[in-house]
N, C-alpha and C positions, 0 to 999 in steps of 0.2 A: 351535369355536363352531358351533352348529346354524344351518342356513339359516332365514331368515324364512319365514313362511307366504306362499303365493302371493297375488298381487294379486286373482285371481279369488275365492279364499276370503275374503279380507279384504272385498272388495266385497259378497259375499253376506251376510257377518255384519253389516256396517253396514246393509244394506238390511233385513235381518231385524229388527234392533233398532229401526230408524226406522219400521218398520211397526207398532210398538207392543208387541213382545215384550220380555220382560225380558232382562237380560244373562245371568242364570243359565239361562234357557230357550235362549238362543242358544248358550251354551257346551255345553249338553246336546245340542242339535239337531245342531251341527256337530262334536261330539266334540273340542272344544278346551277349554283351561282357562278358568275364569271370569276370572282375572287378565288373560289375553290379550284377552278381549272388553272388559273394563273399560278396559284401557290403550289398546286400539284406538279405542274411543269417545272417550276423553280426547284422543287424538291428532287425531281428526277435529274435535273441538270446538276444540282449541287451534290446530292447524296448518292445519286445513281440508283435510287430505289423509290418506288411509289407507295411503299407501306407507310401507314400513319405512325407518327411518333408515339411512344408510350405515354399514356395519360393516367393520372391518379396514382394511387399507391402511396405508401409512406416513404418519405425520404429518410435514409439512414443518417443519423446524426454524425457529423464529422468529429464531435467531441468524445464519442463513446470509446475510441481507441486510447484516449488520454484520461480515462476515468480515474485510474489509480493516482496519476500525477495530480489531477485537480483536487481529488478528495484529500490527498496528503497535504496540499497547500492549505486547504480549508481547516484541517485538523491542526496543522502547525500554527496557523495564524487565523483565528476565528473571525477577527474583525477586518479581514482583507477586503479591499474594495474591488469591484468588478473590473475597472480599468487596470488596477495593479495585477489582478489575476490574469487578465488578457495579456499584459506585458510579460509576465513570467512564463505563460504558456508559449508565447511567441519566441521568447529567448531560449527556452529549454527544448522545444520541439520544432519550432519553425512554423507551426500552425497558427494562422491568424484567426481570431474569433472576436466578434463584437461583444462588448460587455453585456448588452441586453440578452444575447443568445446564451452567454454563460449563466446569467441569472435564471433564465427559463430552464436551462439544462439542469441546474442545481435543484430547482423546484421539482422537475420531473423525476430527479434522482431521489427525492424524498427529503431533501434538506429545505429548511425554511429559515428565514432570518427573524430572530427574536428581537423585536423593537423594545426599547426601554424609554423611560421618561426623558432621559438625557440625550436622546438621539440628535437633537439639533443645537446642542450647547456649543458656544464658541469659547475656545481656550487659546489665548495668545494669538488671536487672529486666524486660527485654523478652524474651518467648519467641521464640527463633530469631533474635534481633536481632544486628546486627553494626554497630559504630560506624563511620561513614564519616568521611573527613577534615573535612567541613564540620560535624560534630557531629550530623548526622541519624542516625537509626537505621533501617536498611533491614530489611524483614521478609521472612521466608521464605514461599513460597507455602503455603497451608493445604491441602496435598495429603495430609496425614497427620494424625494426632492430636497434633500438636505442642503445641497449647495445653494439652491434658490432660497430656502428658508434661512440658511445661515447668512446669506447676503442681505436679506431683508432685516434680520436681527442686527447685523453689523451696522447697517445704515441707521436703524432705530437707535442703537447705542450711541452712535456718533452724534445723533441729533438730541440725545438726552432722553431717549425713550426708556421703556422698562428694561431693567437689568435682570439677567438670569444667573447672577453670581451665587445665590444660595444653593443651587443644585449643581454646581460645577464638579463636585466630587462624586457624583453618581456614576455607576458603571455604564459603559456603552453596551451595545448589543453584540451579538455573535451568532454564527450559523449553528443551527441545531439539527441533529439527525433524529427525526421523530421526537421522542420525549427525552432523549439523552443529550446532555450538553456536551459540546465539543470543546468548550473552553475550560481552562484549568482553574 
């Protein structure tokens, strides 16, 4: 990304336009683009300053203050989906986060999702679901295209295609911290 024009040049352009010259004349006089002069004058009018906006640098993650909450949710329920985690974060803290940004944040934090052979199995019409003893269906994290895969498998099964019933009882995946499993 190119460097912004110097403050000295910006100040001279603003003074030139404020002295009554047109923006096109200022652009020709200082050998800059017309759009630069127009945007500079707009910034002076809106912000009251002709300094350039900050550029580059690393944006601080908005999820970092909620690190302990997010990691506690992952440890508590290793097979939590990203939309479920986003909903719990919003309910608990009021912070809205996209499921994809949660997934990227977990990966940057050193967590990874351990995929298993059973990641796209259909149980009772639930994609990636596994019946629990209490009758609840736990869902697999949405770290892959499992909904799409499950939909294809469901339509295949309805058409009489291949069945995945022999592997229904395989365990689903879970989030791992390095080499240590977070699941019980």
